[in-house]
N, CA, C and O atoms as a Tinker XYZ file with bonds, in Angstrom:
   244  protein
     1  N     78.512000  146.464000   68.397000    73     2
     2  CA    77.641000  146.241000   69.541000    64     1     3
     3  C     77.827000  146.354000   70.502000    63     2     4     5
     4  O     77.100000  147.056000   71.206000    81     3
     5  N     78.885000  145.715000   70.968000    73     3     6
     6  CA    79.336000  145.556000   72.360000    64     5     7
     7  C     79.766000  146.646000   73.076000    63     6     8     9
     8  O     79.509000  146.970000   74.236000    81     7
     9  N     80.552000  147.250000   72.121000    73     7    10
    10  CA    81.280000  148.271000   72.873000    64     9    11
    11  C     80.238000  149.439000   73.245000    63    10    12    13
    12  O     80.276000  150.169000   74.235000    81    11
    13  N     79.150000  149.428000   72.034000    73    11    14
    14  CA    78.099000  150.427000   72.237000    64    13    15
    15  C     77.494000  150.009000   73.504000    63    14    16    17
    16  O     77.746000  150.762000   74.444000    81    15
    17  N     76.893000  149.181000   73.712000    73    15    18
    18  CA    76.513000  148.986000   75.116000    64    17    19
    19  C     77.063000  148.996000   76.177000    63    18    20    21
    20  O     76.558000  149.364000   77.238000    81    19
    21  N     78.512000  148.464000   75.957000    73    19    22
    22  CA    79.100000  148.601000   77.316000    64    21    23
    23  C     78.835000  150.322000   77.616000    63    22    24    25
    24  O     78.262000  150.580000   78.675000    81    23
    25  N     79.266000  151.591000   76.644000    73    23    26
    26  CA    79.201000  152.809000   76.640000    64    25    27
    27  C     77.951000  153.407000   77.503000    63    26    28    29
    28  O     77.941000  154.051000   78.552000    81    27
    29  N     76.943000  152.963000   76.688000    73    27    30
    30  CA    75.743000  153.196000   77.244000    64    29    31
    31  C     75.673000  152.767000   78.816000    63    30    32    33
    32  O     75.688000  153.625000   79.699000    81    31
    33  N     75.612000  151.688000   79.032000    73    31    34
    34  CA    75.420000  150.864000   80.474000    64    33    35
    35  C     76.575000  151.482000   81.943000    63    34    36    37
    36  O     76.331000  151.627000   83.141000    81    35
    37  N     77.828000  151.713000   81.132000    73    35    38
    38  CA    78.881000  152.419000   82.177000    64    37    39
    39  C     78.330000  153.441000   82.758000    63    38    40    41
    40  O     78.212000  153.548000   83.979000    81    39
    41  N     77.891000  154.404000   81.785000    73    39    42
    42  CA    77.135000  155.835000   82.222000    64    41    43
    43  C     76.084000  155.399000   83.425000    63    42    44    45
    44  O     75.935000  156.272000   84.280000    81    43
    45  N     75.490000  154.430000   83.576000    73    43    46
    46  CA    74.608000  154.216000   84.338000    64    45    47
    47  C     74.522000  153.735000   85.642000    63    46    48    49
    48  O     73.715000  154.092000   86.499000    81    47
    49  N     75.700000  152.624000   85.769000    73    47    50
    50  CA    76.193000  152.159000   86.768000    64    49    51
    51  C     77.239000  152.723000   87.873000    63    50    52    53
    52  O     78.016000  153.656000   87.671000    81    51
    53  N     77.133000  152.090000   88.906000    73    51    54
    54  CA    78.052000  152.338000   89.800000    64    53    55
    55  C     79.085000  151.687000   89.927000    63    54    56    57
    56  O     80.120000  152.058000   90.481000    81    55
    57  N     78.859000  150.631000   89.400000    73    55    58
    58  CA    79.900000  149.354000   89.933000    64    57    59
    59  C     80.438000  148.640000   88.068000    63    58    60    61
    60  O     80.005000  147.672000   87.443000    81    59
    61  N     81.397000  149.555000   87.759000    73    59    62
    62  CA    81.716000  149.375000   86.246000    64    61    63
    63  C     82.415000  148.039000   86.289000    63    62    64    65
    64  O     82.427000  147.405000   85.234000    81    63
    65  N     83.099000  147.428000   87.532000    73    63    66
    66  CA    83.673000  146.090000   87.348000    64    65    67
    67  C     82.848000  145.266000   87.316000    63    66    68    69
    68  O     83.512000  144.237000   87.436000    81    67
    69  N     81.398000  144.858000   87.201000    73    67    70
    70  CA    80.581000  144.405000   87.288000    64    69    71
    71  C     79.763000  143.785000   85.947000    63    70    72    73
    72  O     79.194000  142.695000   86.008000    81    71
    73  N     79.777000  144.672000   84.647000    73    71    74
    74  CA    79.333000  144.916000   83.811000    64    73    75
    75  C     80.114000  143.862000   83.030000    63    74    76    77
    76  O     81.322000  143.892000   82.793000    81    75
    77  N     79.003000  142.679000   82.573000    73    75    78
    78  CA    79.562000  141.661000   81.565000    64    77    79
    79  C     78.355000  141.989000   80.594000    63    78    80    81
    80  O     77.302000  142.550000   80.895000    81    79
    81  N     78.848000  141.393000   79.061000    73    79    82
    82  CA    78.356000  141.296000   78.430000    64    81    83
    83  C     78.528000  140.051000   77.181000    63    82    84    85
    84  O     79.544000  139.889000   76.506000    81    83
    85  N     77.391000  139.328000   77.094000    73    83    86
    86  CA    78.447000  138.296000   76.324000    64    85    87
    87  C     77.183000  138.048000   74.854000    63    86    88    89
    88  O     76.028000  138.465000   74.943000    81    87
    89  N     77.502000  137.607000   74.106000    73    87    90
    90  CA    77.074000  137.683000   72.897000    64    89    91
    91  C     76.587000  136.357000   72.117000    63    90    92    93
    92  O     77.506000  135.544000   72.015000    81    91
    93  N     75.395000  135.945000   71.552000    73    91    94
    94  CA    75.297000  134.584000   70.994000    64    93    95
    95  C     75.263000  134.680000   69.703000    63    94    96    97
    96  O     74.989000  135.818000   69.323000    81    95
    97  N     75.459000  133.818000   68.780000    73    95    98
    98  CA    75.877000  133.605000   67.556000    64    97    99
    99  C     74.540000  134.301000   67.155000    63    98   100   101
   100  O     73.425000  134.507000   67.635000    81    99
   101  N     75.233000  134.546000   66.044000    73    99   102
   102  CA    73.919000  135.033000   65.341000    64   101   103
   103  C     72.680000  133.958000   64.573000    63   102   104   105
   104  O     73.087000  132.843000   64.246000    81   103
   105  N     71.542000  134.222000   64.361000    73   103   106
   106  CA    70.439000  132.948000   64.091000    64   105   107
   107  C     69.841000  133.054000   62.620000    63   106   108   109
   108  O     70.296000  133.754000   61.715000    81   107
   109  N     69.150000  132.536000   62.583000    73   107   110
   110  CA    68.929000  131.884000   60.951000    64   109   111
   111  C     68.217000  133.895000   60.345000    63   110   112   113
   112  O     68.287000  134.386000   59.218000    81   111
   113  N     67.742000  134.400000   61.381000    73   111   114
   114  CA    67.112000  135.769000   60.889000    64   113   115
   115  C     67.689000  136.685000   60.772000    63   114   116   117
   116  O     67.172000  137.735000   60.391000    81   115
   117  N     69.191000  136.535000   61.124000    73   115   118
   118  CA    70.506000  137.749000   61.271000    64   117   119
   119  C     70.354000  138.480000   62.255000    63   118   120   121
   120  O     70.652000  139.664000   62.099000    81   119
   121  N     69.833000  138.024000   63.622000    73   119   122
   122  CA    69.885000  138.855000   64.487000    64   121   123
   123  C     70.858000  137.722000   65.451000    63   122   124   125
   124  O     71.017000  136.513000   65.622000    81   123
   125  N     71.442000  139.266000   65.997000    73   123   126
   126  CA    72.409000  138.861000   67.258000    64   125   127
   127  C     71.933000  139.597000   68.594000    63   126   128   129
   128  O     71.621000  140.774000   68.775000    81   127
   129  N     71.983000  138.450000   69.517000    73   127   130
   130  CA    71.257000  138.816000   71.235000    64   129   131
   131  C     72.740000  139.056000   71.776000    63   130   132   133
   132  O     73.662000  138.252000   71.638000    81   131
   133  N     72.809000  140.141000   72.338000    73   131   134
   134  CA    73.772000  140.335000   73.658000    64   133   135
   135  C     72.582000  140.314000   74.974000    63   134   136   137
   136  O     71.418000  140.702000   75.080000    81   135
   137  N     73.596000  139.626000   75.899000    73   135   138
   138  CA    73.299000  139.538000   77.089000    64   137   139
   139  C     73.620000  140.322000   77.998000    63   138   140   141
   140  O     74.796000  140.094000   78.282000    81   139
   141  N     73.107000  141.327000   78.764000    73   139   142
   142  CA    73.760000  142.196000   79.653000    64   141   143
   143  C     73.481000  141.473000   81.361000    63   142   144   145
   144  O     72.548000  140.804000   81.804000    81   143
   145  N     74.676000  141.947000   81.951000    73   143   146
   146  CA    74.682000  141.307000   83.248000    64   145   147
   147  C     75.461000  142.447000   84.299000    63   146   148   149
   148  O     76.688000  142.476000   84.208000    81   147
   149  N     74.797000  143.399000   85.303000    73   147   150
   150  CA    75.397000  144.476000   85.751000    64   149   151
   151  C     75.065000  143.639000   87.501000    63   150   152   153
   152  O     74.495000  142.558000   87.651000    81   151
   153  N     75.584000  144.475000   88.548000    73   151   154
   154  CA    75.650000  144.364000   89.934000    64   153   155
   155  C     74.242000  144.037000   90.168000    63   154   156   157
   156  O     73.423000  144.594000   89.438000    81   155
   157  N     73.788000  143.153000   91.145000    73   155   158
   158  CA    72.433000  143.674000   91.807000    64   157   159
   159  C     71.683000  145.019000   92.140000    63   158   160   161
   160  O     70.496000  145.310000   91.992000    81   159
   161  N     73.018000  145.939000   92.765000    73   159   162
   162  CA    72.356000  147.242000   93.145000    64   161   163
   163  C     71.667000  148.366000   91.661000    63   162   164   165
   164  O     70.711000  149.133000   91.544000    81   163
   165  N     72.840000  147.869000   90.714000    73   163   166
   166  CA    72.606000  148.798000   89.678000    64   165   167
   167  C     71.731000  148.395000   88.436000    63   166   168   169
   168  O     71.864000  148.831000   87.293000    81   167
   169  N     70.689000  147.357000   88.939000    73   167   170
   170  CA    69.893000  146.659000   88.196000    64   169   171
   171  C     68.593000  147.543000   87.929000    63   170   172   173
   172  O     68.268000  147.733000   86.757000    81   171
   173  N     68.036000  147.948000   88.688000    73   171   174
   174  CA    67.393000  149.271000   88.858000    64   173   175
   175  C     67.341000  150.197000   88.002000    63   174   176   177
   176  O     66.291000  150.569000   87.478000    81   175
   177  N     69.027000  150.904000   87.649000    73   175   178
   178  CA    69.251000  151.856000   87.327000    64   177   179
   179  C     69.304000  151.445000   85.795000    63   178   180   181
   180  O     68.995000  152.346000   85.016000    81   179
   181  N     69.600000  150.394000   85.326000    73   179   182
   182  CA    69.438000  149.690000   84.202000    64   181   183
   183  C     68.217000  149.653000   83.484000    63   182   184   185
   184  O     67.951000  150.224000   82.427000    81   183
   185  N     67.546000  148.957000   84.139000    73   183   186
   186  CA    66.067000  148.893000   84.343000    64   185   187
   187  C     65.032000  150.282000   83.859000    63   186   188   189
   188  O     64.320000  150.548000   82.891000    81   187
   189  N     65.349000  150.824000   84.897000    73   187   190
   190  CA    64.831000  152.116000   84.903000    64   189   191
   191  C     63.051000  151.966000   84.949000    63   190   192   193
   192  O     62.459000  151.045000   84.387000    81   191
   193  N     62.338000  153.113000   85.766000    73   191   194
   194  CA    61.040000  153.301000   85.593000    64   193   195
   195  C     60.167000  152.554000   84.639000    63   194   196   197
   196  O     60.218000  153.061000   83.518000    81   195
   197  N     59.465000  151.623000   84.710000    73   195   198
   198  CA    58.564000  150.753000   83.992000    64   197   199
   199  C     59.267000  150.264000   83.002000    63   198   200   201
   200  O     58.610000  150.004000   81.993000    81   199
   201  N     60.866000  149.968000   82.948000    73   199   202
   202  CA    61.621000  149.525000   81.880000    64   201   203
   203  C     61.856000  150.478000   81.009000    63   202   204   205
   204  O     62.373000  149.990000   80.004000    81   203
   205  N     61.685000  151.846000   80.918000    73   203   206
   206  CA    61.923000  153.089000   79.952000    64   205   207
   207  C     63.375000  152.740000   79.746000    63   206   208   209
   208  O     63.526000  152.284000   78.612000    81   207
   209  N     64.602000  152.794000   80.499000    73   207   210
   210  CA    65.765000  152.763000   80.046000    64   209   211
   211  C     66.159000  151.578000   79.284000    63   210   212   213
   212  O     66.901000  151.806000   78.329000    81   211
   213  N     65.748000  150.086000   79.546000    73   211   214
   214  CA    66.090000  149.041000   79.163000    64   213   215
   215  C     65.421000  149.054000   77.313000    63   214   216   217
   216  O     66.063000  148.831000   76.286000    81   215
   217  N     64.014000  149.385000   77.460000    73   215   218
   218  CA    63.753000  149.510000   76.398000    64   217   219
   219  C     64.259000  150.728000   75.154000    63   218   220   221
   220  O     64.034000  150.762000   73.944000    81   219
   221  N     64.919000  151.535000   75.932000    73   219   222
   222  CA    65.511000  152.653000   74.858000    64   221   223
   223  C     66.838000  151.903000   75.025000    63   222   224   225
   224  O     67.510000  152.752000   74.439000    81   223
   225  N     67.523000  151.192000   75.288000    73   223   226
   226  CA    68.892000  150.346000   74.965000    64   225   227
   227  C     68.429000  149.390000   73.881000    63   226   228   229
   228  O     69.101000  149.281000   72.855000    81   227
   229  N     67.561000  148.847000   74.018000    73   227   230
   230  CA    67.221000  147.607000   73.127000    64   229   231
   231  C     66.888000  148.123000   71.683000    63   230   232   233
   232  O     66.983000  147.475000   70.641000    81   231
   233  N     66.495000  149.367000   71.831000    73   231   234
   234  CA    66.172000  150.160000   70.460000    64   233   235
   235  C     67.385000  150.929000   69.881000    63   234   236   237
   236  O     67.330000  151.389000   68.741000    81   235
   237  N     68.333000  151.053000   70.558000    73   235   238
   238  CA    69.458000  152.049000   70.212000    64   237   239
   239  C     70.521000  151.314000   69.714000    63   238   240   241
   240  O     71.250000  151.932000   68.938000    81   239
   241  N     70.829000  150.074000   69.967000    73   239   242
   242  CA    71.567000  148.714000   69.855000    64   241   243
   243  C     71.449000  148.250000   69.086000    63   242   244
   244  O     72.005000  147.162000   68.930000    81   243
């Protein structure tokens, strides 16, 4: 999953070196949470207007 998230975000940002993805351990419900960090200038690109891109990333990964 981390590789998929990285591939999606890599195409959106300009500072690819600032991409950081951390992964929490699987919780009791079997859910794994990934935390994404990008450069401040790229945050708007990843979030998108009204959060549409972020929402699409959540549902695809």
